[in-house]
N, CA, C and O atoms as CSV, one atom per row, in Angstrom:
chain,resi,resn,atom,element,x,y,z
A,1,UNK,N,N,77.013,47.603,-16.092
A,1,UNK,CA,C,77.645,46.451,-15.498
A,1,UNK,C,C,76.623,45.727,-14.615
A,1,UNK,O,O,76.055,46.343,-13.713
A,2,UNK,N,N,76.375,44.430,-14.857
A,2,UNK,CA,C,75.410,43.687,-14.057
A,2,UNK,C,C,75.826,43.603,-12.584
A,2,UNK,O,O,77.010,43.557,-12.252
A,3,UNK,N,N,74.827,43.584,-11.729
A,3,UNK,CA,C,75.044,43.453,-10.299
A,3,UNK,C,C,74.709,42.026,-9.885
A,3,UNK,O,O,73.676,41.488,-10.283
A,4,UNK,N,N,75.564,41.422,-9.100
A,4,UNK,CA,C,75.312,40.056,-8.661
A,4,UNK,C,C,74.222,40.039,-7.596
A,4,UNK,O,O,73.964,41.039,-6.925
A,5,UNK,N,N,73.599,38.886,-7.461
A,5,UNK,CA,C,72.590,38.661,-6.431
A,5,UNK,C,C,72.996,37.414,-5.667
A,5,UNK,O,O,74.018,36.803,-5.980
A,6,UNK,N,N,72.219,37.031,-4.679
A,6,UNK,CA,C,72.518,35.800,-3.945
A,6,UNK,C,C,72.158,34.565,-4.756
A,6,UNK,O,O,72.423,33.442,-4.328
A,7,UNK,N,N,71.553,34.766,-5.931
A,7,UNK,CA,C,71.204,33.674,-6.835
A,7,UNK,C,C,72.305,33.576,-7.881
A,7,UNK,O,O,72.575,34.533,-8.607
A,8,UNK,N,N,72.935,32.415,-7.950
A,8,UNK,CA,C,74.105,32.240,-8.806
A,8,UNK,C,C,73.848,32.653,-10.249
A,8,UNK,O,O,74.731,33.219,-10.894
A,9,UNK,N,N,72.667,32.382,-10.758
A,9,UNK,CA,C,72.389,32.621,-12.176
A,9,UNK,C,C,71.435,33.782,-12.428
A,9,UNK,O,O,70.859,33.882,-13.511
A,10,UNK,N,N,71.264,34.649,-11.457
A,10,UNK,CA,C,70.424,35.833,-11.641
A,10,UNK,C,C,71.248,37.068,-11.302
A,10,UNK,O,O,71.884,37.156,-10.252
A,11,UNK,N,N,71.211,38.016,-12.233
A,11,UNK,CA,C,71.896,39.296,-12.029
A,11,UNK,C,C,70.897,40.413,-12.235
A,11,UNK,O,O,69.871,40.229,-12.890
A,12,UNK,N,N,71.197,41.569,-11.677
A,12,UNK,CA,C,70.399,42.760,-11.949
A,12,UNK,C,C,71.105,43.542,-13.045
A,12,UNK,O,O,72.297,43.834,-12.941
A,13,UNK,N,N,70.364,43.880,-14.100
A,13,UNK,CA,C,70.985,44.638,-15.188
A,13,UNK,C,C,71.152,46.102,-14.766
A,13,UNK,O,O,70.876,46.461,-13.622
A,14,UNK,N,N,71.602,46.931,-15.692
A,14,UNK,CA,C,71.868,48.343,-15.384
A,14,UNK,C,C,70.638,49.088,-14.879
A,14,UNK,O,O,70.762,50.103,-14.193
A,15,UNK,N,N,69.441,48.583,-15.219
A,15,UNK,CA,C,68.195,49.218,-14.783
A,15,UNK,C,C,67.640,48.564,-13.518
A,15,UNK,O,O,66.551,48.910,-13.061
A,16,UNK,N,N,68.399,47.613,-12.952
A,16,UNK,CA,C,67.958,46.941,-11.738
A,16,UNK,C,C,66.959,45.825,-11.983
A,16,UNK,O,O,66.309,45.352,-11.050
A,17,UNK,N,N,66.835,45.403,-13.230
A,17,UNK,CA,C,65.896,44.347,-13.595
A,17,UNK,C,C,66.608,42.996,-13.506
A,17,UNK,O,O,67.708,42.844,-14.036
A,18,UNK,N,N,65.988,42.009,-12.839
A,18,UNK,CA,C,66.630,40.691,-12.752
A,18,UNK,C,C,66.620,39.966,-14.093
A,18,UNK,O,O,65.572,39.775,-14.710
A,19,UNK,N,N,67.819,39.568,-14.527
A,19,UNK,CA,C,67.985,38.815,-15.772
A,19,UNK,C,C,68.766,37.544,-15.469
A,19,UNK,O,O,69.481,37.455,-14.471
A,20,UNK,N,N,68.613,36.573,-16.346
A,20,UNK,CA,C,69.356,35.340,-16.185
A,20,UNK,C,C,70.789,35.602,-16.625
A,20,UNK,O,O,71.030,36.058,-17.743
A,21,UNK,N,N,71.728,35.315,-15.747
A,21,UNK,CA,C,73.143,35.604,-15.985
A,21,UNK,C,C,73.603,35.015,-17.306
A,21,UNK,O,O,73.279,33.876,-17.644
A,22,UNK,N,N,74.360,35.807,-18.045
A,22,UNK,CA,C,74.898,35.371,-19.331
A,22,UNK,C,C,73.921,35.519,-20.479
A,22,UNK,O,O,74.232,35.153,-21.612
A,23,UNK,N,N,72.724,36.062,-20.191
A,23,UNK,CA,C,71.706,36.255,-21.228
A,23,UNK,C,C,71.094,37.646,-21.070
A,23,UNK,O,O,71.455,38.405,-20.170
A,24,UNK,N,N,70.176,37.955,-21.953
A,24,UNK,CA,C,69.384,39.175,-21.798
A,24,UNK,C,C,67.957,38.838,-21.388
A,24,UNK,O,O,67.106,39.724,-21.301
A,25,UNK,N,N,67.692,37.555,-21.137
A,25,UNK,CA,C,66.345,37.115,-20.778
A,25,UNK,C,C,66.018,37.537,-19.352
A,25,UNK,O,O,66.723,37.187,-18.406
A,26,UNK,N,N,64.942,38.290,-19.220
A,26,UNK,CA,C,64.504,38.741,-17.906
A,26,UNK,C,C,63.811,37.596,-17.180
A,26,UNK,O,O,63.137,36.769,-17.793
A,27,UNK,N,N,63.988,37.565,-15.870
A,27,UNK,CA,C,63.326,36.549,-15.057
A,27,UNK,C,C,61.816,36.619,-15.282
A,27,UNK,O,O,61.160,35.583,-15.399
A,28,UNK,N,N,61.269,37.812,-15.343
A,28,UNK,CA,C,59.826,37.981,-15.526
A,28,UNK,C,C,59.357,37.360,-16.850
A,28,UNK,O,O,58.246,36.834,-16.919
A,29,UNK,N,N,60.179,37.415,-17.888
A,29,UNK,CA,C,59.805,36.826,-19.178
A,29,UNK,C,C,59.731,35.307,-19.086
A,29,UNK,O,O,58.830,34.690,-19.653
A,30,UNK,N,N,60.669,34.710,-18.379
A,30,UNK,CA,C,60.655,33.261,-18.204
A,30,UNK,C,C,59.429,32.847,-17.388
A,30,UNK,O,O,58.765,31.861,-17.709
A,31,UNK,N,N,59.140,33.602,-16.344
A,31,UNK,CA,C,57.992,33.306,-15.484
A,31,UNK,C,C,56.686,33.477,-16.262
A,31,UNK,O,O,55.777,32.657,-16.134
A,32,UNK,N,N,56.590,34.529,-17.059
A,32,UNK,CA,C,55.370,34.749,-17.842
A,32,UNK,C,C,55.144,33.609,-18.840
A,32,UNK,O,O,54.004,33.209,-19.075
A,33,UNK,N,N,56.213,33.092,-19.420
A,33,UNK,CA,C,56.083,31.951,-20.324
A,33,UNK,C,C,55.592,30.734,-19.559
A,33,UNK,O,O,54.736,29.994,-20.044
A,34,UNK,N,N,56.129,30.528,-18.367
A,34,UNK,CA,C,55.703,29.383,-17.567
A,34,UNK,C,C,54.226,29.513,-17.195
A,34,UNK,O,O,53.482,28.534,-17.270
A,35,UNK,N,N,53.805,30.686,-16.805
A,35,UNK,CA,C,52.405,30.911,-16.429
A,35,UNK,C,C,51.489,30.774,-17.650
A,35,UNK,O,O,50.462,30.099,-17.588
A,36,UNK,N,N,51.864,31.411,-18.748
A,36,UNK,CA,C,51.012,31.420,-19.942
A,36,UNK,C,C,50.822,30.036,-20.543
A,36,UNK,O,O,49.720,29.685,-20.965
A,37,UNK,N,N,51.872,29.265,-20.583
A,37,UNK,CA,C,51.820,27.968,-21.254
A,37,UNK,C,C,51.793,26.777,-20.308
A,37,UNK,O,O,51.635,25.638,-20.748
A,38,UNK,N,N,51.946,27.031,-19.013
A,38,UNK,CA,C,51.964,25.947,-18.043
A,38,UNK,C,C,53.178,25.042,-18.168
A,38,UNK,O,O,53.125,23.858,-17.837
A,39,UNK,N,N,54.272,25.616,-18.652
A,39,UNK,CA,C,55.476,24.824,-18.888
A,39,UNK,C,C,56.169,24.444,-17.584
A,39,UNK,O,O,56.268,25.246,-16.655
A,40,UNK,N,N,56.638,23.224,-17.540
A,40,UNK,CA,C,57.484,22.748,-16.440
A,40,UNK,C,C,58.894,23.297,-16.673
A,40,UNK,O,O,59.186,23.803,-17.757
A,41,UNK,N,N,59.767,23.204,-15.674
A,41,UNK,CA,C,61.157,23.606,-15.904
A,41,UNK,C,C,61.793,22.864,-17.079
A,41,UNK,O,O,62.565,23.449,-17.839
A,42,UNK,N,N,61.471,21.580,-17.230
A,42,UNK,CA,C,62.010,20.815,-18.369
A,42,UNK,C,C,61.530,21.401,-19.700
A,42,UNK,O,O,62.308,21.518,-20.647
A,43,UNK,N,N,60.261,21.764,-19.768
A,43,UNK,CA,C,59.722,22.339,-21.004
A,43,UNK,C,C,60.301,23.734,-21.245
A,43,UNK,O,O,60.547,24.113,-22.390
A,44,UNK,N,N,60.518,24.490,-20.186
A,44,UNK,CA,C,61.171,25.796,-20.346
A,44,UNK,C,C,62.538,25.620,-20.984
A,44,UNK,O,O,62.946,26.421,-21.824
A,45,UNK,N,N,63.247,24.566,-20.582
A,45,UNK,CA,C,64.577,24.313,-21.140
A,45,UNK,C,C,64.484,23.907,-22.602
A,45,UNK,O,O,65.347,24.278,-23.398
A,46,UNK,N,N,63.453,23.151,-22.973
A,46,UNK,CA,C,63.249,22.790,-24.385
A,46,UNK,C,C,62.980,24.055,-25.205
A,46,UNK,O,O,63.501,24.212,-26.309
A,47,UNK,N,N,62.173,24.942,-24.660
A,47,UNK,CA,C,61.823,26.175,-25.370
A,47,UNK,C,C,62.955,27.201,-25.371
A,47,UNK,O,O,63.014,28.070,-26.241
A,48,UNK,N,N,63.841,27.096,-24.401
A,48,UNK,CA,C,64.992,28.003,-24.289
A,48,UNK,C,C,66.253,27.155,-24.155
A,48,UNK,O,O,66.851,27.106,-23.079
A,49,UNK,N,N,66.665,26.490,-25.229
A,49,UNK,CA,C,67.785,25.539,-25.137
A,49,UNK,C,C,69.123,26.174,-24.768
A,49,UNK,O,O,70.056,25.461,-24.397
A,50,UNK,N,N,69.234,27.468,-24.859
A,50,UNK,CA,C,70.464,28.152,-24.484
A,50,UNK,C,C,70.581,28.317,-22.968
A,50,UNK,O,O,71.622,28.748,-22.471
A,51,UNK,N,N,69.507,27.974,-22.224
A,51,UNK,CA,C,69.530,28.045,-20.768
A,51,UNK,C,C,69.826,26.674,-20.180
A,51,UNK,O,O,69.335,25.656,-20.668
A,52,UNK,N,N,70.624,26.661,-19.138
A,52,UNK,CA,C,70.845,25.410,-18.415
A,52,UNK,C,C,69.712,25.237,-17.408
A,52,UNK,O,O,69.014,26.193,-17.071
A,53,UNK,N,N,69.544,24.024,-16.941
A,53,UNK,CA,C,68.528,23.782,-15.913
A,53,UNK,C,C,68.860,24.569,-14.648
A,53,UNK,O,O,67.959,25.022,-13.942
A,54,UNK,N,N,70.139,24.729,-14.364
A,54,UNK,CA,C,70.542,25.522,-13.200
A,54,UNK,C,C,70.090,26.968,-13.340
A,54,UNK,O,O,69.620,27.569,-12.373
A,55,UNK,N,N,70.229,27.529,-14.530
A,55,UNK,CA,C,69.779,28.895,-14.758
A,55,UNK,C,C,68.262,29.002,-14.573
A,55,UNK,O,O,67.765,29.949,-13.962
A,56,UNK,N,N,67.542,28.023,-15.107
A,56,UNK,CA,C,66.078,28.035,-15.006
A,56,UNK,C,C,65.641,27.937,-13.548
A,56,UNK,O,O,64.818,28.731,-13.093
A,57,UNK,N,N,66.186,26.974,-12.817
A,57,UNK,CA,C,65.796,26.813,-11.419
A,57,UNK,C,C,66.206,28.016,-10.570
A,57,UNK,O,O,65.491,28.387,-9.639
A,58,UNK,N,N,67.328,28.614,-10.876
A,58,UNK,CA,C,67.752,29.803,-10.147
A,58,UNK,C,C,66.775,30.955,-10.396
A,58,UNK,O,O,66.400,31.671,-9.468
A,59,UNK,N,N,66.369,31.125,-11.651
A,59,UNK,CA,C,65.404,32.177,-11.996
A,59,UNK,C,C,64.066,31.923,-11.316
A,59,UNK,O,O,63.438,32.854,-10.811
A,60,UNK,N,N,63.626,30.670,-11.300
A,60,UNK,CA,C,62.352,30.343,-10.652
A,60,UNK,C,C,62.435,30.528,-9.143
A,60,UNK,O,O,61.468,30.966,-8.520
A,61,UNK,N,N,63.564,30.204,-8.557
A,61,UNK,CA,C,63.748,30.437,-7.118
A,61,UNK,C,C,63.687,31.934,-6.822
A,61,UNK,O,O,63.078,32.356,-5.839
A,62,UNK,N,N,64.320,32.728,-7.674
A,62,UNK,CA,C,64.266,34.187,-7.514
A,62,UNK,C,C,62.814,34.644,-7.572
A,62,UNK,O,O,62.381,35.448,-6.747
A,63,UNK,N,N,62.068,34.140,-8.533
A,63,UNK,CA,C,60.656,34.513,-8.664
A,63,UNK,C,C,59.894,34.197,-7.379
A,63,UNK,O,O,59.170,35.049,-6.865
A,64,UNK,N,N,60.050,32.985,-6.859
A,64,UNK,CA,C,59.282,32.605,-5.672
A,64,UNK,C,C,59.676,33.432,-4.453
A,64,UNK,O,O,58.841,33.675,-3.581
A,65,UNK,N,N,60.899,33.857,-4.377
A,65,UNK,CA,C,61.320,34.702,-3.261
A,65,UNK,C,C,60.838,36.146,-3.407
A,65,UNK,O,O,60.720,36.866,-2.416
A,66,UNK,N,N,60.561,36.565,-4.633
A,66,UNK,CA,C,60.084,37.931,-4.907
A,66,UNK,C,C,58.746,37.901,-5.627
A,66,UNK,O,O,58.442,38.788,-6.425
A,67,UNK,N,N,57.952,36.886,-5.346
A,67,UNK,CA,C,56.695,36.631,-6.049
A,67,UNK,C,C,55.746,37.832,-6.039
A,67,UNK,O,O,55.206,38.193,-7.085
A,68,UNK,N,N,55.539,38.443,-4.898
A,68,UNK,CA,C,54.603,39.566,-4.821
A,68,UNK,C,C,55.021,40.712,-5.719
A,68,UNK,O,O,54.187,41.301,-6.406
A,69,UNK,N,N,56.297,41.030,-5.720
A,69,UNK,CA,C,56.812,42.132,-6.541
A,69,UNK,C,C,56.684,41.796,-8.029
A,69,UNK,O,O,56.217,42.617,-8.818
A,70,UNK,N,N,57.100,40.596,-8.399
A,70,UNK,CA,C,57.074,40.212,-9.816
A,70,UNK,C,C,55.644,40.042,-10.298
A,70,UNK,O,O,55.325,40.441,-11.418
A,71,UNK,N,N,54.777,39.460,-9.482
A,71,UNK,CA,C,53.366,39.338,-9.873
A,71,UNK,C,C,52.732,40.709,-10.082
A,71,UNK,O,O,51.922,40.886,-10.992
A,72,UNK,N,N,53.093,41.673,-9.249
A,72,UNK,CA,C,52.579,43.044,-9.416
A,72,UNK,C,C,53.078,43.640,-10.733
A,72,UNK,O,O,52.327,44.334,-11.418
A,73,UNK,N,N,54.330,43.378,-11.091
A,73,UNK,CA,C,54.871,43.866,-12.365
A,73,UNK,C,C,54.153,43.204,-13.542
A,73,UNK,O,O,53.867,43.859,-14.544
A,74,UNK,N,N,53.864,41.915,-13.421
A,74,UNK,CA,C,53.128,41.207,-14.480
A,74,UNK,C,C,51.743,41.822,-14.638
A,74,UNK,O,O,51.314,42.102,-15.757
A,75,UNK,N,N,51.047,42.034,-13.537
A,75,UNK,CA,C,49.702,42.612,-13.585
A,75,UNK,C,C,49.734,44.012,-14.191
A,75,UNK,O,O,48.868,44.365,-14.991
A,76,UNK,N,N,50.720,44.799,-13.815
A,76,UNK,CA,C,50.864,46.148,-14.374
A,76,UNK,C,C,51.070,46.087,-15.895
A,76,UNK,O,O,50.488,46.879,-16.636
A,77,UNK,N,N,51.892,45.154,-16.348
A,77,UNK,CA,C,52.139,44.989,-17.785
A,77,UNK,C,C,50.867,44.574,-18.523
A,77,UNK,O,O,50.586,45.067,-19.615
A,78,UNK,N,N,50.109,43.672,-17.924
A,78,UNK,CA,C,48.860,43.218,-18.548
A,78,UNK,C,C,47.843,44.349,-18.630
A,78,UNK,O,O,47.147,44.490,-19.636
A,79,UNK,N,N,47.754,45.156,-17.577
A,79,UNK,CA,C,46.831,46.292,-17.590
A,79,UNK,C,C,47.244,47.326,-18.625
A,79,UNK,O,O,46.400,47.894,-19.317
A,80,UNK,N,N,48.546,47.567,-18.729
A,80,UNK,CA,C,49.046,48.506,-19.730
A,80,UNK,C,C,48.697,48.023,-21.140
A,80,UNK,O,O,48.229,48.802,-21.970
A,81,UNK,N,N,48.928,46.726,-21.406
A,81,UNK,CA,C,48.633,46.160,-22.726
A,81,UNK,C,C,47.137,46.256,-23.033
A,81,UNK,O,O,46.745,46.565,-24.159
A,82,UNK,N,N,46.321,45.993,-22.039
A,82,UNK,CA,C,44.864,46.084,-22.218
A,82,UNK,C,C,44.459,47.516,-22.571
A,82,UNK,O,O,43.633,47.732,-23.459
A,83,UNK,N,N,45.038,48.482,-21.880
A,83,UNK,CA,C,44.722,49.888,-22.133
A,83,UNK,C,C,45.185,50.311,-23.533
A,83,UNK,O,O,44.465,51.019,-24.237
A,84,UNK,N,N,46.367,49.886,-23.930
A,84,UNK,CA,C,46.887,50.238,-25.256
A,84,UNK,C,C,45.996,49.652,-26.353
A,84,UNK,O,O,45.685,50.325,-27.336
A,85,UNK,N,N,45.586,48.385,-26.173
A,85,UNK,CA,C,44.686,47.766,-27.163
A,85,UNK,C,C,43.370,48.527,-27.256
A,85,UNK,O,O,42.841,48.740,-28.347
A,86,UNK,N,N,42.848,48.936,-26.102
A,86,UNK,CA,C,41.586,49.687,-26.064
A,86,UNK,C,C,41.732,51.025,-26.791
A,86,UNK,O,O,40.870,51.410,-27.581
A,87,UNK,N,N,42.831,51.724,-26.516
A,87,UNK,CA,C,43.067,53.025,-27.145
A,87,UNK,C,C,43.312,52.909,-28.647
A,87,UNK,O,O,42.945,53.802,-29.410
A,88,UNK,N,N,43.929,51.815,-29.066
A,88,UNK,CA,C,44.237,51.634,-30.486
A,88,UNK,C,C,42.984,51.347,-31.302
A,88,UNK,O,O,42.930,51.664,-32.490
A,89,UNK,N,N,41.985,50.754,-30.678
A,89,UNK,CA,C,40.754,50.431,-31.401
A,89,UNK,C,C,40.961,49.268,-32.360
A,89,UNK,O,O,41.982,48.580,-32.329
A,90,UNK,N,N,39.982,49.074,-33.195
A,90,UNK,CA,C,40.015,47.970,-34.151
A,90,UNK,C,C,40.948,48.328,-35.308
A,90,UNK,O,O,40.897,49.432,-35.852
A,91,UNK,N,N,41.791,47.379,-35.665
A,91,UNK,CA,C,42.707,47.621,-36.773
A,91,UNK,C,C,41.925,47.654,-38.087
A,91,UNK,O,O,40.864,47.039,-38.182
A,92,UNK,N,N,42.426,48.355,-39.093
A,92,UNK,CA,C,41.754,48.401,-40.390
A,92,UNK,C,C,41.569,47.007,-41.000
A,92,UNK,O,O,40.552,46.741,-41.640
A,93,UNK,N,N,42.536,46.132,-40.808
A,93,UNK,CA,C,42.429,44.772,-41.344
A,93,UNK,C,C,41.295,44.028,-40.654
A,93,UNK,O,O,40.488,43.373,-41.312
A,94,UNK,N,N,41.233,44.127,-39.332
A,94,UNK,CA,C,40.162,43.465,-38.592
A,94,UNK,C,C,38.803,44.023,-39.009
A,94,UNK,O,O,37.840,43.268,-39.142
A,95,UNK,N,N,38.717,45.321,-39.213
A,95,UNK,CA,C,37.454,45.932,-39.638
A,95,UNK,C,C,37.011,45.386,-40.992
A,95,UNK,O,O,35.829,45.099,-41.179
A,96,UNK,N,N,37.939,45.238,-41.938
A,96,UNK,CA,C,37.615,44.683,-43.254
A,96,UNK,C,C,37.163,43.235,-43.146
A,96,UNK,O,O,36.201,42.826,-43.796
A,97,UNK,N,N,37.858,42.467,-42.325
A,97,UNK,CA,C,37.492,41.055,-42.158
A,97,UNK,C,C,36.118,40.926,-41.490
A,97,UNK,O,O,35.340,40.044,-41.853
A,98,UNK,N,N,35.819,41.778,-40.539
A,98,UNK,CA,C,34.496,41.760,-39.905
A,98,UNK,C,C,33.421,42.149,-40.911
A,98,UNK,O,O,32.345,41.550,-40.934
A,99,UNK,N,N,33.702,43.139,-41.736
A,99,UNK,CA,C,32.719,43.578,-42.740
A,99,UNK,C,C,32.406,42.448,-43.722
A,99,UNK,O,O,31.293,42.369,-44.243
A,100,UNK,N,N,33.367,41.590,-43.970
A,100,UNK,CA,C,33.163,40.469,-44.889
A,100,UNK,C,C,32.656,39.226,-44.156
A,100,UNK,O,O,32.453,38.180,-44.772
A,101,UNK,N,N,32.451,39.341,-42.837
A,101,UNK,CA,C,31.960,38.219,-42.070
A,101,UNK,C,C,33.011,37.147,-41.811
A,101,UNK,O,O,32.675,36.013,-41.469
A,102,UNK,N,N,34.275,37.503,-41.973
A,102,UNK,CA,C,35.350,36.535,-41.792
A,102,UNK,C,C,35.942,36.560,-40.391
A,102,UNK,O,O,36.788,35.732,-40.054
A,103,UNK,N,N,35.500,37.507,-39.579
A,103,UNK,CA,C,36.022,37.646,-38.228
A,103,UNK,C,C,34.852,37.993,-37.313
A,103,UNK,O,O,34.019,38.843,-37.628
A,104,UNK,N,N,34.818,37.321,-36.191
A,104,UNK,CA,C,33.726,37.548,-35.241
A,104,UNK,C,C,34.038,38.734,-34.376
A,104,UNK,O,O,33.242,39.092,-33.508
């Protein structure tokens, strides 16, 4: 059962993760899209047409109020992904393409 927050359109899911109310979209996912692509709130709404502008602004307000915590979670996720890629090594497809000079 979601837990309400002081943000009308942000709830904490069963794991305590902030999600946009009425969706399964995590606040961190919306923020990461904004950071990665430089999207404005209007562009976020174009990319996520099922979200209202109120939901988007509420999620962004939540982010700015918990910026340090969410930024730390983003950094942790990026470090984890970097480590997994390193451990996985070069894929067989990439190795074949490099051998043929088709991939740098």
